[in-house]
C-alpha positions as a Markdown table, in Angstrom:
| # | Residue | x | y | z |
|---|---|---|---|---|
| 1 | Met | 0.2 | -0.1 | 0.0 |
| 2 | Pro | 1.1 | 3.4 | -0.8 |
| 3 | Arg | 2.7 | 5.4 | 2.2 |
| 4 | Pro | -0.4 | 8.1 | 3.6 |
| 5 | Leu | -0.1 | 11.5 | 3.4 |
| 6 | Thr | 0.9 | 13.8 | 6.3 |
| 7 | Asn | -1.5 | 16.4 | 6.8 |
| 8 | Leu | -0.2 | 19.5 | 8.7 |
| 9 | Asp | -1.8 | 21.3 | 11.0 |
| 10 | Leu | -1.6 | 24.9 | 10.2 |
| 11 | Asp | -1.6 | 25.8 | 13.6 |
| 12 | Leu | 1.4 | 24.2 | 14.1 |
| 13 | Val | 3.1 | 25.5 | 10.9 |
| 14 | Arg | 2.1 | 28.9 | 12.4 |
| 15 | Thr | 4.0 | 28.5 | 15.6 |
| 16 | Phe | 7.0 | 27.4 | 13.9 |
| 17 | Val | 7.3 | 30.4 | 11.4 |
| 18 | Thr | 6.4 | 32.7 | 14.1 |
| 19 | Ile | 9.4 | 31.3 | 16.7 |
| 20 | Ala | 11.5 | 31.4 | 12.9 |
| 21 | Arg | 10.6 | 34.9 | 12.5 |
| 22 | Leu | 11.3 | 36.3 | 16.0 |
| 23 | Gly | 14.3 | 33.9 | 17.1 |
| 24 | Arg | 13.0 | 33.4 | 20.7 |
| 25 | Phe | 10.1 | 31.0 | 22.4 |
| 26 | Thr | 9.6 | 33.8 | 24.8 |
| 27 | Arg | 8.9 | 36.6 | 22.5 |
| 28 | Ala | 7.0 | 33.5 | 20.0 |
| 29 | Ala | 4.5 | 32.8 | 23.2 |
| 30 | Thr | 4.0 | 36.3 | 23.6 |
| 31 | Arg | 2.9 | 37.1 | 19.9 |
| 32 | Leu | 0.6 | 34.2 | 19.8 |
| 33 | Gly | -1.0 | 34.3 | 22.9 |
| 34 | Arg | 0.3 | 31.1 | 24.6 |
| 35 | Gln | 2.3 | 29.4 | 27.4 |
| 36 | Gln | 5.8 | 28.7 | 25.9 |
| 37 | Ser | 5.3 | 25.0 | 27.0 |
| 38 | Thr | 2.4 | 25.2 | 25.0 |
| 39 | Ile | 4.5 | 26.1 | 21.8 |
| 40 | Ser | 7.2 | 24.0 | 22.5 |
| 41 | Leu | 5.0 | 20.9 | 22.6 |
| 42 | Gln | 3.4 | 22.2 | 19.1 |
| 43 | Ile | 7.3 | 22.1 | 18.1 |
| 44 | Thr | 7.1 | 18.6 | 18.9 |
| 45 | Arg | 4.3 | 17.7 | 17.6 |
| 46 | Leu | 5.3 | 19.0 | 14.2 |
| 47 | Glu | 8.6 | 17.8 | 14.1 |
| 48 | Ser | 7.0 | 13.9 | 14.9 |
| 49 | Ala | 4.7 | 14.5 | 12.1 |
| 50 | Leu | 7.2 | 15.6 | 9.3 |
| 51 | Asp | 9.8 | 12.9 | 11.0 |
| 52 | Ala | 12.6 | 15.9 | 11.1 |
| 53 | Arg | 14.4 | 18.3 | 13.8 |
| 54 | Leu | 13.2 | 21.8 | 12.4 |
| 55 | Leu | 15.4 | 23.6 | 15.6 |
| 56 | Glu | 18.1 | 23.5 | 17.7 |
| 57 | Arg | 18.2 | 25.0 | 21.1 |
| 58 | Ser | 20.6 | 25.6 | 23.9 |
| 59 | Pro | 20.1 | 27.9 | 26.7 |
| 60 | Gln | 22.1 | 30.8 | 25.0 |
| 61 | Ser | 20.5 | 30.2 | 21.3 |
| 62 | Leu | 17.9 | 28.9 | 19.1 |
| 63 | Arg | 18.7 | 28.3 | 15.3 |
| 64 | Leu | 17.2 | 26.7 | 12.7 |
| 65 | Thr | 18.2 | 23.3 | 11.5 |
| 66 | Glu | 19.4 | 22.6 | 7.9 |
| 67 | Ala | 15.7 | 21.0 | 7.7 |
| 68 | Gly | 14.2 | 23.6 | 9.7 |
| 69 | Glu | 15.5 | 26.2 | 7.0 |
| 70 | Arg | 13.9 | 24.0 | 4.5 |
| 71 | Phe | 10.6 | 24.0 | 5.7 |
| 72 | Leu | 10.6 | 27.5 | 6.5 |
| 73 | Ala | 9.6 | 28.6 | 3.3 |
| 74 | His | 7.3 | 26.0 | 2.3 |
| 75 | Ala | 5.1 | 27.1 | 5.6 |
| 76 | Glu | 5.5 | 30.6 | 4.6 |
| 77 | Arg | 3.7 | 29.6 | 1.6 |
| 78 | Leu | 1.2 | 27.6 | 3.4 |
| 79 | Leu | -0.1 | 31.1 | 5.6 |
| 80 | Ala | 0.3 | 33.0 | 2.7 |
| 81 | Val | -2.3 | 30.7 | 0.6 |
| 82 | Asn | -4.2 | 30.4 | 4.3 |
| 83 | Asp | -4.5 | 33.5 | 5.1 |
| 84 | Ala | -5.5 | 35.1 | 1.9 |
| 85 | Ala | -8.2 | 32.5 | 1.1 |
| 86 | Val | -9.6 | 33.5 | 4.5 |
| 87 | Ala | -9.0 | 36.8 | 3.8 |
| 88 | Glu | -11.5 | 36.8 | 0.3 |
| 89 | Leu | -13.9 | 34.6 | 2.3 |
| 90 | Gln | -14.3 | 36.7 | 5.4 |
| 91 | Glu | -13.7 | 40.5 | 3.5 |
| 92 | Pro | -14.4 | 39.9 | -0.3 |
| 93 | Val | -14.7 | 43.5 | -1.2 |
| 94 | Met | -12.6 | 45.4 | 1.2 |
| 95 | Ala | -11.5 | 48.6 | -0.6 |
| 96 | Gly | -9.6 | 51.3 | -0.2 |
| 97 | Thr | -6.7 | 53.1 | -0.3 |
| 98 | Val | -3.8 | 53.1 | 2.8 |
| 99 | Arg | -1.0 | 55.9 | 2.5 |
| 100 | Leu | 2.4 | 54.5 | 3.8 |
| 101 | Gly | 5.5 | 56.2 | 4.6 |
| 102 | Thr | 8.7 | 54.0 | 4.6 |
| 103 | Pro | 12.5 | 54.8 | 4.9 |
| 104 | Glu | 14.1 | 53.6 | 1.1 |
| 105 | Asp | 16.5 | 51.4 | 2.4 |
| 106 | Phe | 14.0 | 49.1 | 4.2 |
| 107 | Ala | 11.3 | 49.7 | 1.5 |
| 108 | Thr | 13.5 | 48.2 | -0.9 |
| 109 | Thr | 14.7 | 45.1 | 1.2 |
| 110 | Arg | 12.1 | 44.1 | 3.8 |
| 111 | Leu | 8.8 | 45.6 | 2.9 |
| 112 | Pro | 8.3 | 44.2 | -1.0 |
| 113 | Asp | 7.4 | 40.7 | 0.3 |
| 114 | Val | 5.5 | 41.7 | 3.2 |
| 115 | Leu | 3.4 | 44.1 | 1.1 |
| 116 | Ala | 3.3 | 41.9 | -1.6 |
| 117 | Arg | 1.8 | 39.2 | 0.7 |
| 118 | Phe | -0.8 | 41.7 | 2.0 |
| 119 | Thr | -2.0 | 42.9 | -1.9 |
| 120 | Arg | -2.7 | 39.4 | -3.0 |
| 121 | Ala | -4.8 | 38.4 | 0.3 |
| 122 | Tyr | -6.6 | 42.1 | -0.8 |
| 123 | Pro | -6.4 | 42.8 | -4.0 |
| 124 | Ala | -9.0 | 45.6 | -4.2 |
| 125 | Val | -6.8 | 47.9 | -1.5 |
| 126 | Ala | -4.4 | 50.2 | -3.5 |
| 127 | Leu | -1.3 | 51.2 | -1.4 |
| 128 | Glu | 0.4 | 54.7 | -1.3 |
| 129 | Val | 4.0 | 54.1 | -0.3 |
| 130 | Thr | 6.6 | 56.9 | -0.4 |
| 131 | Cys | 10.0 | 56.4 | 0.5 |
| 132 | Asp | 12.0 | 59.3 | 2.9 |
| 133 | Leu | 14.2 | 60.3 | 5.5 |
| 134 | Thr | 12.9 | 59.6 | 8.8 |
| 135 | Leu | 12.5 | 63.0 | 9.8 |
| 136 | Asn | 10.5 | 64.2 | 6.9 |
| 137 | Leu | 7.8 | 60.7 | 7.0 |
| 138 | Leu | 7.2 | 62.3 | 11.0 |
| 139 | Glu | 6.7 | 65.4 | 9.4 |
| 140 | Gly | 4.4 | 64.3 | 7.0 |
| 141 | Phe | 2.6 | 61.7 | 9.6 |
| 142 | Asp | 1.9 | 64.3 | 12.0 |
| 143 | Ala | 0.8 | 67.1 | 9.2 |
| 144 | Gly | -1.9 | 64.6 | 8.2 |
| 145 | Ser | -0.1 | 62.8 | 5.1 |
| 146 | Phe | 0.0 | 59.2 | 6.1 |
| 147 | Asp | -1.9 | 56.7 | 7.8 |
| 148 | Leu | 0.5 | 54.6 | 8.9 |
| 149 | Val | 4.8 | 55.2 | 8.9 |
| 150 | Leu | 7.5 | 52.9 | 9.5 |
| 151 | Ala | 10.2 | 55.2 | 11.7 |
| 152 | Lys | 13.1 | 54.6 | 12.4 |
| 153 | Arg | 14.3 | 55.4 | 16.0 |
| 154 | Ala | 17.1 | 54.9 | 18.9 |
| 155 | Pro | 16.1 | 52.7 | 21.4 |
| 156 | Asn | 15.5 | 53.5 | 25.1 |
| 157 | Thr | 14.3 | 57.5 | 24.3 |
| 158 | Gln | 11.4 | 59.7 | 24.2 |
| 159 | Ala | 11.2 | 58.9 | 20.4 |
| 160 | Ala | 10.8 | 54.9 | 21.1 |
| 161 | Arg | 7.4 | 55.6 | 23.3 |
| 162 | Arg | 5.7 | 56.2 | 19.5 |
| 163 | Gly | 4.1 | 53.6 | 17.9 |
| 164 | Val | 5.1 | 49.5 | 18.0 |
| 165 | Arg | 8.8 | 48.2 | 17.3 |
| 166 | Val | 8.0 | 45.9 | 14.2 |
| 167 | Trp | 12.2 | 45.7 | 13.8 |
| 168 | Arg | 15.4 | 46.3 | 15.2 |
| 169 | Glu | 18.6 | 46.9 | 13.2 |
| 170 | Ala | 22.6 | 46.6 | 13.9 |
| 171 | Leu | 24.4 | 48.6 | 12.0 |
| 172 | Val | 27.3 | 48.6 | 10.8 |
| 173 | Trp | 30.1 | 50.4 | 8.6 |
| 174 | Val | 30.6 | 49.4 | 4.8 |
| 175 | Gly | 33.0 | 50.3 | 2.3 |
| 176 | Gly | 37.1 | 50.2 | 2.0 |
| 177 | Asn | 38.8 | 50.9 | 5.4 |
| 178 | Pro | 39.5 | 54.7 | 5.9 |
| 179 | Asp | 43.6 | 55.7 | 5.2 |
| 180 | Pro | 45.5 | 55.6 | 8.5 |
| 181 | Gly | 46.3 | 59.6 | 9.3 |
| 182 | Arg | 43.3 | 61.3 | 7.2 |
| 183 | Pro | 40.0 | 62.4 | 8.5 |
| 184 | Val | 37.5 | 59.7 | 7.8 |
| 185 | Ser | 35.6 | 60.4 | 4.5 |
| 186 | Leu | 31.4 | 59.6 | 4.9 |
| 187 | Val | 28.9 | 58.5 | 2.3 |
| 188 | Val | 25.7 | 59.9 | 3.6 |
| 189 | Ser | 22.1 | 61.1 | 3.3 |
| 190 | Pro | 21.4 | 64.8 | 3.4 |
| 191 | Glu | 20.1 | 65.8 | 6.5 |
| 192 | Pro | 18.4 | 64.9 | 8.8 |
| 193 | Cys | 19.2 | 61.1 | 8.5 |
| 194 | Val | 19.2 | 59.2 | 11.4 |
| 195 | Tyr | 21.9 | 57.1 | 9.9 |
| 196 | Arg | 24.4 | 60.4 | 9.4 |
| 197 | Lys | 24.0 | 60.9 | 13.1 |
| 198 | Arg | 24.6 | 57.8 | 14.0 |
| 199 | Ala | 27.9 | 57.7 | 12.3 |
| 200 | Val | 29.1 | 61.3 | 12.5 |
| 201 | Asp | 28.3 | 60.8 | 16.6 |
| 202 | Ala | 30.3 | 57.7 | 16.9 |
| 203 | Leu | 33.4 | 59.3 | 15.0 |
| 204 | Glu | 33.1 | 62.2 | 17.5 |
| 205 | Arg | 33.0 | 59.8 | 20.8 |
| 206 | Ala | 35.9 | 58.1 | 19.5 |
| 207 | Gly | 37.7 | 61.4 | 18.7 |
| 208 | Leu | 38.3 | 60.5 | 15.2 |
| 209 | Ala | 38.1 | 63.2 | 12.7 |
| 210 | Trp | 35.4 | 62.8 | 9.7 |
| 211 | Arg | 34.3 | 64.9 | 6.3 |
| 212 | Ile | 31.7 | 64.3 | 4.4 |
| 213 | Ala | 32.8 | 63.0 | 1.1 |
| 214 | Tyr | 29.8 | 62.6 | -1.0 |
| 215 | Thr | 26.2 | 63.3 | 0.4 |
| 216 | Cys | 23.6 | 61.3 | -1.6 |
| 217 | Gly | 19.5 | 60.9 | -1.5 |
| 218 | Ala | 19.0 | 57.6 | -3.0 |
| 219 | Leu | 20.4 | 54.3 | -1.4 |
| 220 | Ser | 21.2 | 53.3 | -5.3 |
| 221 | Gly | 23.5 | 56.2 | -5.0 |
| 222 | Thr | 25.0 | 55.9 | -1.9 |
| 223 | Leu | 25.9 | 52.2 | -3.0 |
| 224 | Ala | 27.4 | 53.4 | -5.9 |
| 225 | Ala | 29.7 | 55.6 | -3.8 |
| 226 | Val | 30.9 | 52.9 | -2.0 |
| 227 | Lys | 31.6 | 50.9 | -4.3 |
| 228 | Ala | 33.5 | 53.7 | -5.9 |
| 229 | Gly | 35.6 | 53.8 | -2.9 |
| 230 | Leu | 34.2 | 57.7 | -1.9 |
| 231 | Gly | 34.0 | 56.4 | 1.4 |
| 232 | Val | 32.4 | 54.7 | 4.0 |
| 233 | Ala | 29.0 | 54.8 | 4.9 |
| 234 | Val | 26.2 | 53.1 | 7.7 |
| 235 | Leu | 24.3 | 50.2 | 7.0 |
| 236 | Pro | 21.8 | 47.7 | 8.7 |
| 237 | Arg | 23.7 | 44.2 | 8.7 |
| 238 | Glu | 20.8 | 42.4 | 7.5 |
| 239 | Met | 20.6 | 45.2 | 4.4 |
| 240 | Val | 24.4 | 45.4 | 3.1 |
| 241 | Pro | 23.7 | 43.9 | -0.3 |
| 242 | Ala | 26.2 | 41.7 | -2.5 |
| 243 | Gly | 29.0 | 43.2 | -3.7 |
| 244 | Ile | 29.6 | 45.5 | -0.6 |
| 245 | Glu | 31.8 | 44.6 | 2.0 |
| 246 | Val | 31.4 | 45.3 | 5.9 |
| 247 | Cys | 34.5 | 47.3 | 7.2 |
| 248 | Arg | 37.1 | 45.7 | 9.3 |
| 249 | Asp | 39.0 | 48.2 | 10.8 |
| 250 | Ala | 39.0 | 48.2 | 14.0 |
| 251 | Arg | 39.7 | 51.9 | 14.2 |
| 252 | Leu | 36.4 | 52.7 | 13.3 |
| 253 | Pro | 33.7 | 52.8 | 16.6 |
| 254 | Glu | 31.2 | 50.2 | 17.2 |
| 255 | Leu | 28.0 | 52.0 | 15.9 |
| 256 | Lys | 24.3 | 51.6 | 18.3 |
| 257 | Asp | 21.6 | 49.7 | 17.1 |
| 258 | Thr | 18.2 | 51.3 | 16.1 |
| 259 | Glu | 14.4 | 50.2 | 15.5 |
| 260 | Ile | 12.0 | 50.9 | 13.0 |
| 261 | Ala | 8.6 | 51.0 | 14.7 |
| 262 | Leu | 5.0 | 51.5 | 12.9 |
| 263 | Leu | 3.2 | 54.4 | 14.0 |
| 264 | Asp | -0.4 | 55.0 | 13.0 |
| 265 | Thr | -3.0 | 57.2 | 13.4 |
| 266 | Gly | -5.2 | 56.0 | 16.2 |
| 267 | Ala | -8.3 | 56.1 | 13.6 |
| 268 | Leu | -7.3 | 53.9 | 10.8 |
| 269 | Asn | -10.1 | 52.9 | 8.0 |
| 270 | Leu | -10.5 | 49.1 | 7.7 |
| 271 | Pro | -7.9 | 48.8 | 4.7 |
| 272 | Ala | -5.2 | 50.6 | 6.7 |
| 273 | Gln | -5.7 | 48.4 | 9.8 |
| 274 | Arg | -5.8 | 45.3 | 8.4 |
| 275 | Leu | -2.4 | 46.6 | 7.0 |
| 276 | Lys | -0.8 | 47.1 | 10.0 |
| 277 | Glu | -2.0 | 43.9 | 11.7 |
| 278 | His | -0.4 | 42.3 | 8.7 |
| 279 | Met | 2.8 | 44.1 | 8.9 |
| 280 | Val | 3.0 | 43.5 | 12.9 |
| 281 | Arg | 2.8 | 40.3 | 11.9 |
| 282 | Ala | 5.7 | 39.8 | 9.2 |
| 283 | Leu | 7.9 | 41.9 | 10.8 |
| 284 | Glu | 8.4 | 42.0 | 14.5 |
């Protein structure tokens, strides 16, 4: 007789994807509203159904196994199909426009897949996405130009009280190592820019001389300048593209992390509310 097919429990699959995205059982338990022991049992049941070890845990770390890495892509597609089908049947005529502001680097790396899944679930909703510097986005948000804004911010500050954190960024220096004895040449965005301020503040705290060598408001221009050797720039580690090297010069000071928070007006229409919920689930 042929081997019977295994039908996966999507509740278990969602728990696995949540853990993989958040990197911790405790955070996943909080997100899912369950006890940590419950989600541990769910992972055990999923691994048993698949006859494969998906996660390796130790007191200090959590990582996906090779099988877990392979299964994650399938799991995310399963949930995307499930969520799109449910959304189509439960809210088949939901339509409208959502005005979203986002930093350009985030819009070109982490965001496209998130927004693509949303538009597949809600094809009648139009997204108006504006890319700009964080401080400009915040000014537009306060002026009523956006329904939702993704904004970079420093952790544990007054600004960190606004919105909900959906991403934590470890910043790194990228580009060739600076010439010894010369001011550090910086490739930056125009003011106001969170990464620019991070770079300047770190260099000044370290007592290193610096100069602005190249200024460009577009991420593509910044990357081109770094590739051409015009100076070093600051980027989130997870957003460093192929062809750009992380600086290994020990003289360059360590950079403090930044966060990305999602802000909303507090009076969202239904499409904007659904996009907010989708982005929090997908990013945090």
